[in-house]
C-alpha positions in Angstrom: 14.8 11.7 11.8 11.9 13.9 10.6 9.0 14.1 12.5 7.0 13.9 9.1 8.1 10.8 8.2 8.3 9.4 11.3 4.7 9.7 11.6 4.6 8.6 8.2 6.0 5.5 9.0 3.9 5.0 11.8 1.2 4.8 9.7 2.6 2.7 7.6 3.4 0.2 10.0 -0.2 0.0 11.2 -1.5 -0.8 7.8 1.5 -3.3 7.0 -0.2 -5.1 10.6 -3.6 -4.9 9.0 -2.3 -6.6 5.6 -0.2 -9.3 8.0 -3.8 -9.6 10.0 -5.4 -10.4 6.4 -7.0 -14.0 5.9 -4.9 -14.7 2.9 -2.6 -17.5 1.9 0.7 -17.5 3.5 2.6 -16.9 0.0 0.2 -13.6 -0.5 0.6 -12.6 3.1 5.0 -12.9 2.3 5.0 -11.2 -0.9 2.3 -8.4 0.7 4.5 -8.3 3.8 7.6 -7.7 1.7 6.3 -5.0 -0.7 4.8 -3.0 2.8 8.2 -3.1 4.2 9.9 -1.3 1.3 7.6 1.5 1.6 9.3 3.6 4.6 12.6 4.0 2.6 11.3 4.6 -0.3 8.9 7.3 1.1 11.8 8.9 2.4 13.4 9.1 -1.0 10.2 10.4 -2.5 9.8 13.1 0.2 13.7 14.0 -0.3 14.2 14.1 -3.8 10.6 14.5 -5.3 11.4 12.0 -8.1 8.6 10.3 -10.0 10.6 6.9 -10.2 10.1 6.6 -6.3 6.4 7.1 -6.8 6.2 4.8 -9.5 7.7 1.8 -7.6 5.8 2.6 -4.0 2.4 2.4 -7.0 4.0 -0.6 -8.2 4.4 -2.3 -4.5 1.0 -1.0 -3.6 -0.6 -2.8 -6.4 1.0 -5.9 -5.6 -0.2 -5.5 -2.2 -4.0 -5.3 -3.7 -3.7 -8.0 -6.0 -2.4 -10.4 -3.0 -5.4 -9.0 -0.8 -8.0 -9.2 -3.6 -6.8 -12.5 -5.6 -6.4 -14.8 -2.8 -8.2 -18.1 -2.4 -10.6 -18.7 -0.9 -11.6 -15.0 -0.9 -11.5 -13.0 2.3 -14.2 -10.5 2.8 -12.8 -8.7 5.1 -9.5 -8.4 2.7 -11.5 -7.1 0.2 -12.7 -4.6 2.1 -8.9 -3.6 3.3 -8.3 -3.6 0.0 -10.8 -1.5 -1.1 -9.8 1.1 1.3 -6.2 1.4 0.9 -6.4 3.5 -1.9 -8.4 6.6 -0.2 -6.5 6.3 2.8 -3.1 6.4 0.9 -4.6 9.7 -1.0 -5.4 11.2 2.5 -2.0 9.9 3.6 -0.6 11.9 0.7 -2.3 15.1 1.5 -1.6 15.2 4.9 2.2 15.0 4.4 2.4 16.5 1.1 3.3 14.2 -1.0 2.6 14.0 -4.6 -0.5 11.6 -5.4 0.2 8.1 -6.6 -2.0 6.5 -9.9 -3.1 3.9 -7.5 -6.0 1.9 -8.8 -8.7 0.6 -6.6 -9.0 -3.2 -6.6 -12.4 -2.9 -8.8 -10.7 -0.7 -11.4 -7.7 -2.9 -11.6 -9.7 -6.5 -11.5 -10.7 -7.7 -14.9 -14.7 -7.7 -15.7 -16.3 -11.1 -16.6 
């Protein structure tokens, strides 16, 4: 396995662990965990092929994770903080590994205003 891909998977595993530890309902946690488990394979395909469809799938999965963290009831401040940090962390991760940027929206951008 490529060392860069191995480091990327390590960082994704750390993020997956943080999401699993979030104080959100079990159904949200299950969905977010499933989404996070799909990412290493998609990132490998994205890096190898550069095809935008993989980037779109990655974005969709991360949006589902963010939604689970932000919209869970009762609202957990730590989960909100984690959700707010994910877009910037992914930007840095993508810059570090030379992966094209995703169109990921921060939780504030993706939630409707009242």
